[in-house]
ChimeraX commands (.cxc) that place a marker at each C-alpha (Angstrom):
marker #1 position 0.00,0.00,0.00 radius 0.5
marker #1 position 2.84,2.36,0.82 radius 0.5
marker #1 position 4.43,1.78,-2.61 radius 0.5
marker #1 position 1.13,2.57,-4.27 radius 0.5
marker #1 position 0.92,5.87,-2.39 radius 0.5
marker #1 position 4.49,6.76,-3.36 radius 0.5
marker #1 position 3.76,5.87,-7.00 radius 0.5
marker #1 position 0.78,8.22,-6.89 radius 0.5
marker #1 position 2.82,11.06,-5.41 radius 0.5
marker #1 position 5.61,10.61,-7.95 radius 0.5
marker #1 position 3.17,10.23,-10.86 radius 0.5
marker #1 position 1.27,13.39,-9.91 radius 0.5
marker #1 position 4.53,15.26,-9.38 radius 0.5
marker #1 position 5.80,14.26,-12.82 radius 0.5
marker #1 position 2.53,15.35,-14.43 radius 0.5
marker #1 position 2.59,18.75,-12.70 radius 0.5
marker #1 position 6.28,19.32,-13.54 radius 0.5
marker #1 position 5.57,18.55,-17.22 radius 0.5
marker #1 position 2.54,20.86,-17.27 radius 0.5
marker #1 position 4.52,23.68,-15.64 radius 0.5
marker #1 position 7.51,23.19,-17.96 radius 0.5
marker #1 position 5.27,23.28,-21.05 radius 0.5
marker #1 position 3.37,26.22,-19.59 radius 0.5
marker #1 position 6.54,28.23,-19.05 radius 0.5
marker #1 position 7.39,27.77,-22.73 radius 0.5
marker #1 position 4.06,29.23,-23.86 radius 0.5
marker #1 position 2.97,31.66,-21.15 radius 0.5
marker #1 position 4.21,33.61,-18.12 radius 0.5
marker #1 position 4.91,32.28,-14.65 radius 0.5
marker #1 position 2.29,34.69,-13.24 radius 0.5
marker #1 position -0.46,33.15,-15.38 radius 0.5
marker #1 position 0.70,29.61,-14.53 radius 0.5
marker #1 position 0.66,30.32,-10.81 radius 0.5
marker #1 position -2.80,31.86,-11.11 radius 0.5
marker #1 position -4.06,28.71,-12.85 radius 0.5
marker #1 position -2.36,26.11,-10.64 radius 0.5
marker #1 position -1.88,27.52,-7.13 radius 0.5
marker #1 position -4.96,27.48,-4.92 radius 0.5
marker #1 position -5.53,29.91,-2.04 radius 0.5
marker #1 position -4.67,28.43,1.37 radius 0.5
marker #1 position -5.17,29.37,5.00 radius 0.5
marker #1 position -2.26,31.57,6.15 radius 0.5
marker #1 position -1.18,29.05,8.84 radius 0.5
marker #1 position 2.04,27.27,7.66 radius 0.5
marker #1 position 0.99,24.08,9.47 radius 0.5
marker #1 position 4.39,23.06,10.87 radius 0.5
marker #1 position 3.01,19.66,11.89 radius 0.5
marker #1 position 2.78,18.70,8.18 radius 0.5
marker #1 position 6.55,18.55,7.73 radius 0.5
marker #1 position 6.39,14.97,6.39 radius 0.5
marker #1 position 3.93,15.96,3.65 radius 0.5
marker #1 position 6.12,18.89,2.65 radius 0.5
marker #1 position 9.22,16.66,2.61 radius 0.5
marker #1 position 7.50,14.00,0.47 radius 0.5
marker #1 position 6.25,16.50,-2.09 radius 0.5
marker #1 position 9.51,18.44,-2.38 radius 0.5
marker #1 position 11.48,15.20,-2.78 radius 0.5
marker #1 position 9.07,13.92,-5.44 radius 0.5
marker #1 position 9.14,17.17,-7.43 radius 0.5
marker #1 position 12.93,17.34,-7.25 radius 0.5
marker #1 position 13.33,13.76,-8.48 radius 0.5
marker #1 position 10.70,13.96,-11.22 radius 0.5
marker #1 position 12.11,17.25,-12.56 radius 0.5
marker #1 position 15.28,15.34,-13.47 radius 0.5
marker #1 position 13.23,13.46,-16.08 radius 0.5
marker #1 position 11.92,16.64,-17.72 radius 0.5
marker #1 position 14.11,18.63,-20.12 radius 0.5
marker #1 position 14.92,22.03,-18.61 radius 0.5
marker #1 position 13.22,21.16,-15.31 radius 0.5
marker #1 position 14.64,24.39,-13.88 radius 0.5
marker #1 position 14.43,25.81,-10.40 radius 0.5
marker #1 position 11.43,27.95,-11.43 radius 0.5
marker #1 position 9.68,24.90,-12.88 radius 0.5
marker #1 position 10.25,22.97,-9.67 radius 0.5
marker #1 position 9.20,25.72,-7.29 radius 0.5
marker #1 position 5.96,26.50,-9.16 radius 0.5
marker #1 position 5.16,22.78,-9.35 radius 0.5
marker #1 position 5.79,22.22,-5.67 radius 0.5
marker #1 position 3.90,25.35,-4.60 radius 0.5
marker #1 position 0.90,24.15,-6.63 radius 0.5
marker #1 position 1.01,20.66,-5.09 radius 0.5
marker #1 position 1.36,22.06,-1.56 radius 0.5
marker #1 position -1.52,24.47,-2.13 radius 0.5
marker #1 position -3.73,21.57,-3.21 radius 0.5
marker #1 position -3.03,20.11,0.24 radius 0.5
marker #1 position -3.83,23.46,1.90 radius 0.5
marker #1 position -0.20,24.19,2.80 radius 0.5
marker #1 position 1.02,27.73,2.02 radius 0.5
marker #1 position 4.55,28.38,0.77 radius 0.5
marker #1 position 6.56,31.16,-0.84 radius 0.5
marker #1 position 8.65,31.18,-3.99 radius 0.5
marker #1 position 11.64,33.48,-3.68 radius 0.5
marker #1 position 13.56,34.67,-6.70 radius 0.5
marker #1 position 17.01,36.17,-6.45 radius 0.5
marker #1 position 19.93,37.20,-8.61 radius 0.5
marker #1 position 23.70,37.32,-8.23 radius 0.5
marker #1 position 26.56,38.51,-10.36 radius 0.5
marker #1 position 28.78,35.80,-11.81 radius 0.5
marker #1 position 32.04,36.43,-13.52 radius 0.5
marker #1 position 32.41,39.81,-15.16 radius 0.5
marker #1 position 28.92,41.10,-15.81 radius 0.5
marker #1 position 26.75,37.98,-16.10 radius 0.5
marker #1 position 23.67,37.82,-13.88 radius 0.5
marker #1 position 22.41,34.48,-12.65 radius 0.5
marker #1 position 18.83,34.10,-11.40 radius 0.5
marker #1 position 17.60,31.40,-9.04 radius 0.5
marker #1 position 14.27,30.43,-7.49 radius 0.5
marker #1 position 13.78,28.52,-4.24 radius 0.5
marker #1 position 10.78,27.50,-2.16 radius 0.5
marker #1 position 10.22,28.55,1.43 radius 0.5
marker #1 position 7.86,26.88,3.84 radius 0.5
marker #1 position 7.44,27.93,7.44 radius 0.5
marker #1 position 10.38,30.33,7.00 radius 0.5
marker #1 position 12.87,27.67,5.84 radius 0.5
marker #1 position 14.20,26.75,2.40 radius 0.5
marker #1 position 12.71,23.37,1.43 radius 0.5
marker #1 position 13.44,23.16,-2.32 radius 0.5
marker #1 position 16.28,24.32,-4.57 radius 0.5
marker #1 position 18.86,25.15,-1.96 radius 0.5
marker #1 position 19.45,25.70,1.69 radius 0.5
marker #1 position 19.86,28.72,3.93 radius 0.5
marker #1 position 23.58,28.94,3.11 radius 0.5
marker #1 position 23.33,28.59,-0.68 radius 0.5
marker #1 position 20.54,31.13,-1.16 radius 0.5
marker #1 position 22.38,33.77,0.86 radius 0.5
marker #1 position 24.57,34.34,-2.18 radius 0.5
marker #1 position 21.54,35.70,-4.07 radius 0.5
marker #1 position 19.96,39.12,-3.67 radius 0.5
marker #1 position 16.27,38.45,-3.29 radius 0.5
marker #1 position 14.21,40.47,-5.75 radius 0.5
marker #1 position 10.77,38.89,-5.48 radius 0.5
marker #1 position 8.64,36.81,-3.11 radius 0.5
marker #1 position 5.59,34.97,-4.48 radius 0.5
marker #1 position 3.55,33.67,-1.53 radius 0.5
marker #1 position 0.62,31.31,-1.91 radius 0.5
marker #1 position -2.58,33.37,-2.09 radius 0.5
marker #1 position -4.42,33.20,1.22 radius 0.5
marker #1 position -8.08,32.53,1.86 radius 0.5
marker #1 position -10.09,35.39,3.33 radius 0.5
marker #1 position -10.62,35.19,7.09 radius 0.5
marker #1 position -13.48,32.85,7.93 radius 0.5
marker #1 position -13.51,31.13,4.51 radius 0.5
marker #1 position -13.56,27.35,4.41 radius 0.5
marker #1 position -10.78,25.65,2.46 radius 0.5
marker link #1:1,2 radius 0.2
marker link #1:2,3 radius 0.2
marker link #1:3,4 radius 0.2
marker link #1:4,5 radius 0.2
marker link #1:5,6 radius 0.2
marker link #1:6,7 radius 0.2
marker link #1:7,8 radius 0.2
marker link #1:8,9 radius 0.2
marker link #1:9,10 radius 0.2
marker link #1:10,11 radius 0.2
marker link #1:11,12 radius 0.2
marker link #1:12,13 radius 0.2
marker link #1:13,14 radius 0.2
marker link #1:14,15 radius 0.2
marker link #1:15,16 radius 0.2
marker link #1:16,17 radius 0.2
marker link #1:17,18 radius 0.2
marker link #1:18,19 radius 0.2
marker link #1:19,20 radius 0.2
marker link #1:20,21 radius 0.2
marker link #1:21,22 radius 0.2
marker link #1:22,23 radius 0.2
marker link #1:23,24 radius 0.2
marker link #1:24,25 radius 0.2
marker link #1:25,26 radius 0.2
marker link #1:26,27 radius 0.2
marker link #1:27,28 radius 0.2
marker link #1:28,29 radius 0.2
marker link #1:29,30 radius 0.2
marker link #1:30,31 radius 0.2
marker link #1:31,32 radius 0.2
marker link #1:32,33 radius 0.2
marker link #1:33,34 radius 0.2
marker link #1:34,35 radius 0.2
marker link #1:35,36 radius 0.2
marker link #1:36,37 radius 0.2
marker link #1:37,38 radius 0.2
marker link #1:38,39 radius 0.2
marker link #1:39,40 radius 0.2
marker link #1:40,41 radius 0.2
marker link #1:41,42 radius 0.2
marker link #1:42,43 radius 0.2
marker link #1:43,44 radius 0.2
marker link #1:44,45 radius 0.2
marker link #1:45,46 radius 0.2
marker link #1:46,47 radius 0.2
marker link #1:47,48 radius 0.2
marker link #1:48,49 radius 0.2
marker link #1:49,50 radius 0.2
marker link #1:50,51 radius 0.2
marker link #1:51,52 radius 0.2
marker link #1:52,53 radius 0.2
marker link #1:53,54 radius 0.2
marker link #1:54,55 radius 0.2
marker link #1:55,56 radius 0.2
marker link #1:56,57 radius 0.2
marker link #1:57,58 radius 0.2
marker link #1:58,59 radius 0.2
marker link #1:59,60 radius 0.2
marker link #1:60,61 radius 0.2
marker link #1:61,62 radius 0.2
marker link #1:62,63 radius 0.2
marker link #1:63,64 radius 0.2
marker link #1:64,65 radius 0.2
marker link #1:65,66 radius 0.2
marker link #1:66,67 radius 0.2
marker link #1:67,68 radius 0.2
marker link #1:68,69 radius 0.2
marker link #1:69,70 radius 0.2
marker link #1:70,71 radius 0.2
marker link #1:71,72 radius 0.2
marker link #1:72,73 radius 0.2
marker link #1:73,74 radius 0.2
marker link #1:74,75 radius 0.2
marker link #1:75,76 radius 0.2
marker link #1:76,77 radius 0.2
marker link #1:77,78 radius 0.2
marker link #1:78,79 radius 0.2
marker link #1:79,80 radius 0.2
marker link #1:80,81 radius 0.2
marker link #1:81,82 radius 0.2
marker link #1:82,83 radius 0.2
marker link #1:83,84 radius 0.2
marker link #1:84,85 radius 0.2
marker link #1:85,86 radius 0.2
marker link #1:86,87 radius 0.2
marker link #1:87,88 radius 0.2
marker link #1:88,89 radius 0.2
marker link #1:89,90 radius 0.2
marker link #1:90,91 radius 0.2
marker link #1:91,92 radius 0.2
marker link #1:92,93 radius 0.2
marker link #1:93,94 radius 0.2
marker link #1:94,95 radius 0.2
marker link #1:95,96 radius 0.2
marker link #1:96,97 radius 0.2
marker link #1:97,98 radius 0.2
marker link #1:98,99 radius 0.2
marker link #1:99,100 radius 0.2
marker link #1:100,101 radius 0.2
marker link #1:101,102 radius 0.2
marker link #1:102,103 radius 0.2
marker link #1:103,104 radius 0.2
marker link #1:104,105 radius 0.2
marker link #1:105,106 radius 0.2
marker link #1:106,107 radius 0.2
marker link #1:107,108 radius 0.2
marker link #1:108,109 radius 0.2
marker link #1:109,110 radius 0.2
marker link #1:110,111 radius 0.2
marker link #1:111,112 radius 0.2
marker link #1:112,113 radius 0.2
marker link #1:113,114 radius 0.2
marker link #1:114,115 radius 0.2
marker link #1:115,116 radius 0.2
marker link #1:116,117 radius 0.2
marker link #1:117,118 radius 0.2
marker link #1:118,119 radius 0.2
marker link #1:119,120 radius 0.2
marker link #1:120,121 radius 0.2
marker link #1:121,122 radius 0.2
marker link #1:122,123 radius 0.2
marker link #1:123,124 radius 0.2
marker link #1:124,125 radius 0.2
marker link #1:125,126 radius 0.2
marker link #1:126,127 radius 0.2
marker link #1:127,128 radius 0.2
marker link #1:128,129 radius 0.2
marker link #1:129,130 radius 0.2
marker link #1:130,131 radius 0.2
marker link #1:131,132 radius 0.2
marker link #1:132,133 radius 0.2
marker link #1:133,134 radius 0.2
marker link #1:134,135 radius 0.2
marker link #1:135,136 radius 0.2
marker link #1:136,137 radius 0.2
marker link #1:137,138 radius 0.2
marker link #1:138,139 radius 0.2
marker link #1:139,140 radius 0.2
marker link #1:140,141 radius 0.2
marker link #1:141,142 radius 0.2
marker link #1:142,143 radius 0.2
marker link #1:143,144 radius 0.2
view
């Protein structure tokens, strides 16, 4: 039964990563997020750490099978999957200067104030954060 559950998580993750990757080729990340990410309660639900770990691991592994499964692809995919479970997260995008004048951009996912996908606290410190994209929140008193 456990293998069946894992197969479902990995299968859904692969499907979402493919949809996001294709979507990023034809539209903007703002439109994709609007279509895929559901509003959540503002509570980060720290007790759901195992769910967050399972989903981030599945997205990270399945993105390896998708051509150009970039950091942005992975973070949008994972934020969508987490929002479907009612777990809010934040995509952070940053830039840093590499070499002479080349800029490198990177996206990572934050949950409950910690980096959970595409880096760690140490590695993202090298980037100057330019944008935070939190999960939309439900209005107070709304049922999820």
